[in-house]
N, C-alpha and C positions, 0 to 999 in steps of 0.2 A: 754688735751689741755686747761682746765680751769685754770686760774691763779689767784694769789692773791699777790699783791704788798705790801711789808712791809710798815708799817705806817710811818716809818722814811724817806722813800724815797719820798713820795708825799706831805708831809706837807709843803714843801717850793716850790712846783711846780708852783703856780701862780707867785711868785716873780721871779722865774727862767725864766718863759715865758715872763714876762714883760721886763726883761733885755734882753732876747733873741730877742724880737721883736724890741726893740728900738735901739739896738746896731748893728744889722746885717740885711742888705737888701738882701744879697745873701744866698745861701744854705750853711749851716754849719753842719759838722758832728762831734758829740761828743760821747764819751764813758762813761757810768755810771755804776758803779759796784753795784750789788745787792747780797743778800744772799738768796738762795733758800732753802725752808724748807726741800726738799727731797735731797739736796746736789748734784743734777744733774747739768750738764753744758749745757746751751742753749745760743743761740744768738738771740736777739730780735732787731728789727728795729723800731724806733719810728719816727713818722712824725707829726710835729706840724703845724697847718695851721690857718691862720687868713684870710688875703686877698691874701697872697702868701704862698707857701709851703717852708718849710725848713726841714732839716732832721738831725737825730742823731741816733747813734747806741748804744743800751743798751747791755752791756756785763755783765751778771750775773757771779759773782765769789763767792768763799767761804769766804766772809768777809762782815760784815755789813757796809753799806755805806749810805750816804745820799747826796742829791743834795747840793752842796755848794751854799750859798746865795750870793757869790760874782758874778761879771760879768762872763759870760761863756767864755770870752776870756782868763781867767786865766788858765795857764797850770799847772796841777797837775800830778806828775810823779808816784804817788802811784796807779794809775789805777782808782781812784775814778772819775776823770773828765778830759777829754782831748778833743781837737777839732782840725779840720783842714778844710780849704776851700775845697768845693766840688761842682761840677755842676750836678752830677747825683743824681737822687732821687731813693730811694728804692722802691721795689714792695710792694703792700699793701695787707694785708690779714684780719686784725682785726682793727677796729676803736673804740677807746675810746675817749670821749670828754666831754666837759662841756662849757657852755657859748658860746663864739665866737671862740673857738679853738678846734682842734681834735688831738688826739694822736693815732697813728696807730702802731700796733705791729705785726711783722712778726716773727714767730718762725722758726729757722733753726736748726733742730735736729742734735745732735752729732752722726755721723754715726758709731762711734766706740763702741757705747753701744749695749748691747744685746737687744733682743726683749722684754724680761720681764722688763728691765729697761726703755725701751721706752714707755711702756704702763703705767708707773706710772703717776699719775695725779698730775701735778705741780700746786700749788695754790698760787696766789698772792692776797693780799688784796689791794683794791683800795679805796681811800678816795675821796668823792665828793668835788670838788673845782670849782670855777668860777672866771671869771674876770668881775665883774660888772654885772653878769647875774645869773639867777637861775641855780642850778646844774641840769644836765641831768640825772645823775646816782645817785641812792641812795646807801645804803649799800647792802651787799650781794655778791654773786659770779656770774660770767658769765661762764657757763659751756657748753662745746661741741660746735658743729656746730650751733645749734639753738641760743645759747647765742651770738656767734660771729655775726650771721646775724642780730639779733635784735639790738645789739649795733651799728653796722655799719649803719643801717637804721636810728636809732634815732639820731645819730650824724650828718649824712648827712642832715636829715630833719631840724635839728637846724641851720646848716650853711645856708641852703636855705631860712629859715625864716628870718634870719638876712640880707641876700642879698636882699630879696624881700622888706624889710623895707627900706634898703638904696636906692633902686630904686624907692620907692614910689608906688609899685604895690602890689596887693594881692598875697598870696602864690599860688592861683590857676592860676593867670595870669603868674606868674614866672615859674611855672611848665609847663604851656602850651608853653611858649617861649623855654624852654629847649627841650620839645618834638618836636617842629618845627625844631630846630637846629639839633637834632639827626636824624630826618627823612631825611632832606636835606643832611646831612653829610653821612648817610648810603647809600642813593641813589647815591651820588657822588662816594662813595667808590667802587661801582660796576663797575664804568668806569675805574678804575685803572687797569693797565696791569697785566695779569697773563698768565702763560702757564700751560696747564694741559693735562692729558691723556684722550683721548676720552672715555667716560664711555660706558659700555655695548656694546663693539665693539671688533671684532677680530683684527682690526687694532691697537686699543689701547693696547690689550694684546701683540701683536707682538712687540710693542715699549717697554712696561714695563718689561716683563718677562726676556729678555736678560740682561737688566741692573740690575735687582735684582739678577740674577744668577752670573753676573760678580762681583757685590758688595759682594756676599757671597763667592767668590772664586771658582765658578763653581762646586758645589757639585752635585752628581748624582741626589739627590732628587729634585734639582731645574732644572737640565737639562731636566728632564721628562716634566716639565710644559712648558719649552721653546719649546721643540719639539711639544707638543700638540698645543700650540698657533700658531706656524707656519703652522702646518698641517691644522688647522681650517681656517686660513687666506688663504692658498693656495686653499682649497676646495671652499671657498666663492668666490675667484677670478675666478676660473674655472666655477662655476655654473653661476655666474653673466655674464661672457663673453659668455657662451653658450646661455643663454636666449636672450642676445642682438643680437647674431648672427642669431638666428631663427627669431626674429622680423624684422631685416634688410633684411633677405633673403625673407621673405614674401612680403616686400614692393618692393624690387628691382629685384626679380627673378620671383616669383610665380604670382604676379600681372601682370607682362608683358606677361607671358604665357597665362593668362586669357584675354588678350587684353585690359587691363585697362590702360587708359591714366591718367596723373597726374591731380588732381582736380583743383589746382591753384585757379583762381577766377571764375570758372564756377558757374553760379547761375542766379537767377531771374534778368532780365534787360539786359542781353547780349546774345551773341550767344553761343550755346551749342556745345559739341563735334560732334554732328550729323549735324551741319551746319544750324540749325534752331533757331529762337528766343525762349528763355526760358521764359515761363510764369508759374505762380503758379500751375495751374492744370496739366501742363506737366512736372513738376519737380519730379524726382525720385532719389532714392539712386542707387548705382552701382548694387546691387543685383537685384533690380526690373528692372532697365533700361536694363541691359544685357539680361535678359530673354525676355523682350518685343522686344528688338532689334533682338534677335535670331529668335523669332516667325515671325516677319515681314520679315526678310531676307529669312527665309525658305519658306514662302508662295510665295515670289517673285521668288525664284528659281524653285519651283515646278510648278508654273503657270506663266511662263515667259511672255506668251501672254497677261496676265492681270496684269502685274506689275504696270502700272499706276493706275489702279483702286484699287489695293491692297494698294498702297502708299497713296491714298487719304482716304481710309477707315480705314486701320490699322495704327494708329499713335503710335510709340514706346515712344514718349516723349523725354526728354533730361535729361542728368545726370548733377547734380550740387549740391552745398552745400545748406542746408536749411537755415542757418543763418551765415553770415560772422561774425557778432558781437559775437555770441555764440562761434564760433571757436577761435577767438582771446582771448576771456575771459577764455576759458578752457586752452589755452596755458599759460596764466598768472598764473592760478591756479596750473598748473603743475610745472612751474618754482618756485613758492612759496614753493611747497611741497619738492623740492630738495635743497632749499637754506640752510637748516640746515646742510646738508652734505658738502656744500661748505664752511660753517663756520668751520666745523671740519677740512677740508683740510687746510684752512688758519691758524688755530691754530697749526696744525702739522708743517707747514712751519715756523711759529713763534717760535715753540719749538726748531727747528733745528738751527735757527739763534740766539736766545736769550740765550740759555743755554750755560754755559762755555764749551769750546772745550777741556776739560780734564776730565778724569775719576774721578768721585766722587761717594761716597756711596749714594745709593738711599733709605737707611733706617737707623734708629738709635733707640736706646733705649730711652724711655721717661724718663725724669728726676725723676719723682715721683717713677717710677718703679725701677730705678737704686738705689734710696735711700732705697726703701723697700728691694731690694735684698741684699744690704750691711748690713742690720739688720737681715738677716737670717730669714725673714718671709716666712712661707710656702706658696707656690703658686700652683694653679691647672694648669695643662698643657692646659686645654681648654681656659685659659685666656692669654696664652703667646703671641698670635698674637696681641691681643688688647694692649699689653704693648710695641709694636714696632710702631714707626712712619715711615710710608712709604711715600716718598716724591719725587717730581721731582727734579733732580739735573743734574750736568754736565755729558757729555759723550764725548769720544774722537772723533777726526775727522773720524777715521775708522768707528765707530758705527754710526755716522751721515751719512756717505756715504752709509752704509748698509741700514739704515732706509729710505734714499731717494730712493734708487734703488728698494727695495723690498716691501716698504710700501707706501711711498708717491706717487711715479710715477704710479704704478698700480691703486691706489685709484683716482688720478687725471684723468687718462686716461679713467677709467670706468665712472667717473662722466660726463666727456665731451661727451662720446659716448652715454650715457644714455639720456642726455639732447637733443642731436641731434636726436637720434632715436625717442624719445618721441614726440618732436615737429613735425617731419616728419609724425609720425603715426597720430597725431591729425589733421594735415593739410590735410591728406588724408581721414579723416572721414567726411562723409556728413551729417549724421543724428544727430539731437540735442541730443537725448537720449544717443546715442553711444558716443558722444563727452563728455558729463558729466561723464559717467561711466569711460571712458578710461582716463580722466584727473586725476582721483584719483587712478586708478588701476596701472598706470605705475610707481608711486612712490614706489611700493613694491620692485622693483629691488634694490633701494638704501637702503632699510631696511633689506635686507637679512643678513647683518653682525650682526644686533641686534638679529635676529631670531636664527642664528647659534650660537651666544654666549650663549644665554639662553638655547639652546637645546643640544649643543654638547660640549661646553667648560666645563672643570672640575670645580667643585664648588670652589676649592681652588683659581683658577685663577680668577673666577668671584669676589670672595671676595677681592682679592688684587686690582683689578681694582676699586672696590667700595671705598676702604679706602685710595687710594693714594691721597696725598695732592698736590695741584698746587704749582708752584714756583712763588711767587710774583716778579714783576719787579720793586719794589720800596722798600724802607726801612720801615718796619712796625712800627719801633719806632717813626717815624716822624708823625704817625697818632694818637699817644696816647695823651690824655688830662687828667688832674688831677682835675680840678675844673670846675664847671658849667660856670663860666665866660670865662675860656679858651676855653671851647667847643663852646660857642656862638661866641666868637671872631674868632675862626678857621672857623666857618661856615659863618661868615659875608661876606667874599669874594665870597663864593659859592652861596649865596643868589642872589646877583646882580653882575654877571660876566660882564666883559667889553662888549661893544656893538658888537664888531666884533666876539667875541667868542659866544655871545648870538645868533647872526644871524647864525653863523656856526652850532650851536646846533639845530636850528630850522629846518635845512634841513634834511629830512628823507632819509639818505644815503642808507640804506638797501632797502627801497622801490624803490628808483631811480635805484639802481643796479638791482633789480628784473625786472623792465620795460626795462632797457637797455639790459639785457641778453635775454629777450623775443624778443625784436626787432631784435637783432643780429641773433638768431637762426631762426626766422621766415623769415627774409630777406635772410638768407643762403639757406632756402628751395626754395624761389623764384629764386635765382640765379642758383641753381643747376638743377631745374626741369621745369622752366617756361620761356616763352618769352613774352616780353611786346609788344603787338600789339593792335592797335586801342584803346589805352587808358586803357587797362586792361591786366592782366597777364593770358596767355593761356598756355596750355601744350606744351612742346617741342615734336618733333617727337619721337615716341616710337618704339624701335627695339626689335625684339624677341631674347632672349638669345640663344646661341648655345647649352647650357647644363644647368642642374640644379645645377652644382657645384658652391658653394659659400663658400670661405675660410675666415679665420680670417684676412688674408691680404687684401682681397677684402672689408671686412667690416670696418677695422680700417684705412687702407691706400689705399682707393679707387682711389685716384689720381695717385698713383704710381703703383697700381696693378688693372687696370680697368677690368670689365667683358668683355668677348668676345661675341659680339652681331653680328647678321646678318647685312649685308650691306644695305639691303632695309628695310625701315620702314614699319610696318604693319598698322600704323595710322599716319595721318598728319591732322593738323587743316584745315578744309574746308575754302575756300576763301569766 
């Protein structure tokens, strides 16, 4: 890859650039013929820059040529020099320059050559030149990747020094301004829309693997991974549902058999479920209070003639929450712990709506690897997968419907029921220590898909989930900049957005959503289990269930399939 340009080619380069710069304000593409010492055919792209960029294409041929000293608008049909207006700029790989301009060369190898021919070292000789400035490069050769990197850095540094002098600042201040612009621009880039596959999740695998198998034509080797991803997802849904079912059965069936009323706002400062005022020394958890209540009731039954004396001496206390504020705080912590799962659900909805509704290939061969394969370069099988770009693409309406029914809908329903069961569980917890522990432990239910992915999913599927690239919802080419001035100009609007957008960005929407969801689920608990009496929420009348049976219909659709309870309540709030 090291090059040496013939002396006859660059001796008139400064004059060419002077004419180029003065005659053309737009981008101009020219072709210049060179003779290569090895006789090989390559295509190079040159980019000349001063304050604006302009482009030309260097076409090496088997004839000696030099830059014409006439104006570049002159048309030469022998292939030595020709040009045409163009608006696109070439990609950049290598930068050569001197003074206040840079020349950037991009090698495009001829794919028809053999591997041995491709490995030949093509050398060009370059002559130092300048436009009123000291040359950056001296004699010698630029070889390999290291030379290319050094030449690029030195040329860019020279351009930045010139720009700093024009702005009247030091090079350190100029570099700091560029760094500020890049930080602001990079942070703003993170707000641009993308759709991606959920990482390290059985739900993400259930979306990705069918599309990869479809793109490959449904080979048996891919069908195996599709089947395993759906099996793991189904197992995750079943286990998650079973655990939720048991938690809800404990709260809605077993607690009623134990005679436990709903906690609601029982606590210090009000009346307790036993009808007496609650004070701090008389406040107990359910386990303690139920035992004390049982002892007091048993003594009164055994010694009925001394019931009044026993009632005065044996005080069971009252059942209530130790800290209302701690209970609400733990509810907020629990909702925060499951907000990431809600973000994954919203991204999946976004994916279904934003991806094209037509079948597209979800993988393609990398350009560099395609060129290498065309040159018959030997490759190891262990590197094949790294040469393929796996990406999010379009899927048909049929596959979107399948994803909605079998992935999104169960995931959304499980999240909602987990949030509801978790809040109810915390609202029924009286002790401070139990509240803190349970607020963290309940989030494990929504992390089950991560655990199952790392434990049960085949390593091939895990690797595919890791390497899949998101689909941007914007044109990446609109984000490219070629000069430092262009970079700072692009970020100038991002530094000081309009006042309305600035105020909008100040609002912490995710935080507000967290508090809003906490309020909704806590209020739903009060509506379902409590009555508002005498300025506070107290438990509704509690009925004994007719059986211990509690099905998935009772758990997920309780309003349509209610439990069968006895007609007479076993506890009511004393007047």
